[in-house]
C-alpha positions in Angstrom: 121.7 140.8 99.9 118.2 139.9 101.0 115.7 138.7 98.4 112.0 139.6 98.2 111.1 136.8 95.9 112.5 134.1 93.7 114.5 135.0 90.6 112.3 134.5 87.6 115.0 132.4 86.0 114.9 130.0 88.9 111.3 129.2 88.3 110.7 125.6 87.2 107.3 124.5 85.9 106.4 121.0 86.9 106.0 118.9 83.8 103.0 117.0 85.1 101.2 120.1 86.4 100.9 118.9 90.0 102.4 121.9 91.7 104.1 125.1 90.7 107.4 125.2 92.4 110.3 127.6 92.8 113.5 125.6 93.0 115.7 127.2 95.7 118.2 125.2 97.9 117.5 124.3 101.5 120.0 124.8 104.3 120.2 124.5 108.1 120.4 127.2 110.7 120.9 126.1 114.3 119.5 122.6 113.5 116.4 124.0 111.8 115.6 123.9 108.1 116.1 127.2 106.3 114.8 127.7 102.8 113.3 129.9 100.2 110.5 128.1 98.4 107.0 128.4 97.1 105.0 125.3 96.4 101.3 125.2 95.4 99.6 121.8 95.8 96.2 120.6 94.6 93.3 121.5 96.9 94.0 123.5 100.0 97.7 122.9 100.3 99.5 126.2 99.7 103.0 126.9 101.1 104.7 130.2 100.6 107.8 131.7 102.2 110.4 134.2 101.1 113.7 135.0 102.7 116.3 133.1 104.6 116.5 133.6 108.4 119.7 135.0 109.9 121.7 132.5 112.0 120.7 132.4 115.6 123.8 132.1 117.8 121.7 130.7 120.7 120.1 128.0 118.7 123.5 127.2 117.0 124.9 126.2 120.3 122.1 123.7 120.6 122.6 122.2 117.2 122.9 118.5 117.2 126.4 117.0 116.6 126.9 115.1 113.4 127.1 111.4 114.0 129.0 108.9 111.8 126.8 107.8 109.0 126.8 104.1 108.0 124.5 101.9 105.8 122.6 102.3 102.6 121.1 105.8 102.1 118.4 104.5 99.7 117.0 102.5 102.7 114.8 104.1 105.3 116.7 102.5 108.1 119.8 104.5 107.1 118.3 107.7 108.5 117.8 108.8 112.1 114.2 108.9 113.6 113.6 112.6 112.7 114.4 111.9 109.0 112.5 108.6 109.0 109.4 110.4 110.2 109.7 113.0 107.5 110.2 110.4 104.8 107.3 108.4 106.0 105.0 111.4 105.8 106.5 112.2 102.3 105.6 108.7 101.2 101.9 109.3 102.0 102.0 112.6 100.2 103.8 111.0 97.2 101.0 108.4 96.9 98.4 111.0 97.1 99.9 113.4 94.5 100.6 110.5 92.2 97.0 109.3 92.4 95.7 112.9 91.8 97.9 113.4 88.8 99.0 110.0 87.3 99.5 106.9 89.5 101.9 105.4 87.0 104.1 108.3 85.9 107.0 108.2 83.5 110.4 108.1 85.2 111.2 111.8 84.6 107.8 112.8 86.0 108.2 110.6 89.0 111.6 112.1 89.8 110.1 115.6 89.5 107.2 114.7 91.8 109.5 113.2 94.4 111.5 116.4 94.6 108.4 118.5 94.9 107.0 116.3 97.6 110.3 116.3 99.5 110.6 120.1 99.3 107.0 120.6 100.5 107.5 118.2 103.5 110.8 120.0 104.4 109.0 123.3 104.3 106.3 121.9 106.6 109.0 120.8 109.1 110.6 124.2 108.8 107.4 126.0 109.5 106.8 123.9 112.6 110.5 124.5 113.7 111.1 120.8 114.0 114.7 119.9 114.8 116.4 117.7 112.3 119.7 115.8 112.5 122.4 117.6 110.5 124.4 116.0 107.7 121.6 114.4 105.8 120.2 117.2 103.6 121.2 118.2 101.0 123.9 115.6 101.2 121.5 112.7 100.6 118.9 114.6 98.6 119.2 112.3 95.6 119.0 109.2 97.7 115.9 110.5 99.5 114.2 111.0 96.1 115.1 107.4 95.3 113.5 106.2 98.5 110.2 107.9 97.5 110.4 106.6 93.9 110.9 103.0 95.1 108.0 103.4 97.4 105.7 104.5 94.6 106.5 101.2 92.9 105.8 99.3 96.1 102.5 101.2 96.3 101.3 99.5 93.1 102.7 96.2 94.2 100.7 96.3 97.4 97.6 97.2 95.4 98.1 94.1 93.3 98.3 91.9 96.4 95.0 93.3 97.6 93.3 92.8 94.2 94.3 89.2 93.5 92.1 87.6 96.2 89.2 89.9 95.3 89.4 88.9 91.6 89.5 85.2 92.6 86.4 85.4 94.7 84.4 87.9 92.5 84.6 86.1 89.1 84.1 82.6 87.9 87.7 82.3 86.7 88.7 79.2 88.6 86.6 76.0 88.3 85.0 74.5 91.3 83.8 71.0 92.0 84.7 68.0 89.8 87.2 69.7 87.5 90.5 68.2 88.7 92.7 67.6 85.6 95.4 70.2 85.3 94.8 70.7 81.5 91.0 71.2 82.1 91.6 73.7 84.9 94.1 75.7 82.8 91.7 75.7 79.8 88.8 77.0 82.0 91.0 79.7 83.5 92.2 81.0 80.2 88.7 81.0 78.6 87.0 82.7 81.6 89.7 85.3 82.0 89.9 86.1 78.3 86.1 86.5 78.1 86.2 89.0 81.0 88.8 91.1 79.3 87.1 91.1 75.8 83.7 91.9 77.2 84.8 94.3 79.9 82.8 92.2 82.2 85.3 92.8 85.1 83.9 96.3 85.3 80.3 95.3 85.5 78.1 92.7 87.3 75.2 90.6 85.8 71.6 91.5 86.4 70.3 88.4 88.1 66.7 89.0 86.8 67.4 88.4 83.1 71.1 87.5 82.7 72.0 90.8 81.0 74.9 93.0 82.0 74.0 96.1 84.1 76.1 99.1 83.3 77.3 100.0 86.8 80.7 99.6 88.4 81.2 96.1 89.9 81.3 95.0 93.5 84.9 93.9 93.0 86.0 97.5 92.2 84.3 98.8 95.3 85.9 96.1 97.4 89.3 96.9 95.9 89.0 100.6 96.6 87.8 100.1 100.2 90.4 97.4 101.0 93.3 99.4 99.7 92.6 103.1 100.3 90.6 102.6 103.5 92.7 100.0 105.3 94.1 100.4 108.8 97.6 101.2 107.5 99.2 104.4 108.6 99.9 105.1 104.9 96.4 104.5 103.8 95.0 107.4 101.8 91.9 107.6 103.9 94.2 109.6 106.2 94.3 112.4 103.7 91.5 115.1 103.3 91.1 114.2 99.6 89.7 110.7 100.5 87.4 111.7 103.4 84.3 112.6 101.3 84.9 110.9 98.0 87.3 108.6 96.1 89.1 110.6 93.4 88.3 109.2 89.9 92.0 108.4 89.2 92.0 106.2 92.3 89.1 104.2 90.9 90.8 103.9 87.5 94.1 102.7 89.1 92.2 99.9 90.9 90.5 99.0 87.6 93.8 99.0 85.7 95.5 96.8 88.3 92.5 94.5 88.2 92.7 94.2 84.4 96.4 93.4 84.8 95.7 90.6 87.3 93.0 89.1 85.0 95.4 89.4 82.1 97.9 87.4 84.1 95.4 84.6 84.7 94.6 84.6 81.0 98.3 84.3 80.0 99.3 81.6 82.5 96.0 79.6 82.9 97.0 79.4 86.6 96.6 81.5 89.8 100.1 82.7 89.3 100.2 86.3 88.2 103.3 87.6 86.4 104.9 90.8 87.5 102.7 93.8 86.5 105.0 96.1 84.7 104.8 99.8 85.0 104.4 100.1 81.2 101.4 97.8 81.0 99.8 99.3 84.1 100.3 102.8 82.5 98.8 101.7 79.2 95.8 100.2 80.9 95.3 103.2 83.1 95.5 105.6 80.1 92.9 103.6 78.2 90.5 103.4 81.1 91.0 107.1 81.8 89.9 107.9 78.3 86.7 105.9 78.8 86.0 107.6 82.1 86.6 111.0 80.6 83.9 110.3 77.9 81.5 109.2 80.7 82.2 112.4 82.7 81.3 114.5 79.7 77.7 113.3 80.2 76.2 115.3 83.1 73.8 112.6 84.2 76.5 109.9 84.3 79.0 112.3 86.0 76.5 112.9 88.8 75.9 109.2 89.2 79.6 108.5 89.4 80.3 111.2 91.9 77.4 110.0 94.0 78.7 106.5 93.9 82.3 107.5 94.8 81.0 109.6 97.7 79.0 106.7 98.9 82.0 104.4 98.8 84.1 106.9 100.7 81.4 107.2 103.4 81.5 103.4 103.8 85.3 103.5 103.9 85.4 106.2 106.6 82.9 104.2 108.6 80.2 106.9 108.3 77.9 104.6 106.3 77.0 100.9 106.3 77.3 99.1 103.0 73.8 98.8 101.5 72.5 101.9 103.2 70.1 103.5 100.7 69.6 106.6 102.8 73.0 108.1 102.0 72.9 111.6 100.6 73.0 111.6 96.8 72.1 107.9 96.4 69.0 105.8 96.0 67.9 102.2 96.0 68.4 101.8 92.3 71.7 100.7 90.6 73.9 103.5 89.3 74.1 103.1 85.6 77.8 103.7 84.7 79.8 102.5 81.7 83.5 102.7 82.1 
């Protein structure tokens, strides 16, 4: 019997509020994806489809033969090109949705998000009638979700790699010149890094005119955002609509949280070796900084200043503006006074 819509009992509300999704199985008809699903994503993404197409005898004859499957299904190389392309696209969407909701989700939320991202990407392929190799879905559904979960961890690891050299060059953490004794170097690093963390100085830059701290976001944060989100990587989030005109506030907070984690590592070791940045610590730092940003956003004047600044950074990242251009819309020659 045909169905005009999803059974109310099959409706599953996403616990992190990213999308509303009706959980209905996928299948294949003549090598094409066949599904009944509804997914509503943030912004303009809205997919909706009811009903399962009847088998097409003509297309069934052209269905690809199932080839022997070998290797590790939690590795991208296990899958044929068609599925690799789908999973690569799903990785970018996974990064985006995580940033828009919570970049360091709890495990349960991460698994829920991976399934929603995977379902939405499968629907996109179905809508475009893209042929897919048979024998991989739903057979390896759980393993595909694992691929996306692992990649989200790699996402933060890659950000950490970008942030480390920026922190080293932006702050006076490591001594220069005549300090050569290991003990003296270690003492200097611990003292400088600890001071940055206690004062919140890593979020601000000094006013060279009188030595006081100006309350606007630091050059290091801008450099981190541009280097990571606007790189030449195919998975860079500048390739998504959400990053064309602005940098989402959560993306700024994630860079700040990872930067805090890197500086904390310097403070703990007294060297340039940064311990692994655990998901728990990163999540704690993110949540704390997000509360501070929320307070700032409650003040209309500061909200406008922050939005102007993030739009300016996005313009620079997209190549539409040159850093230091004061003629950008919504900006002026004065520093933007922001306290995170």
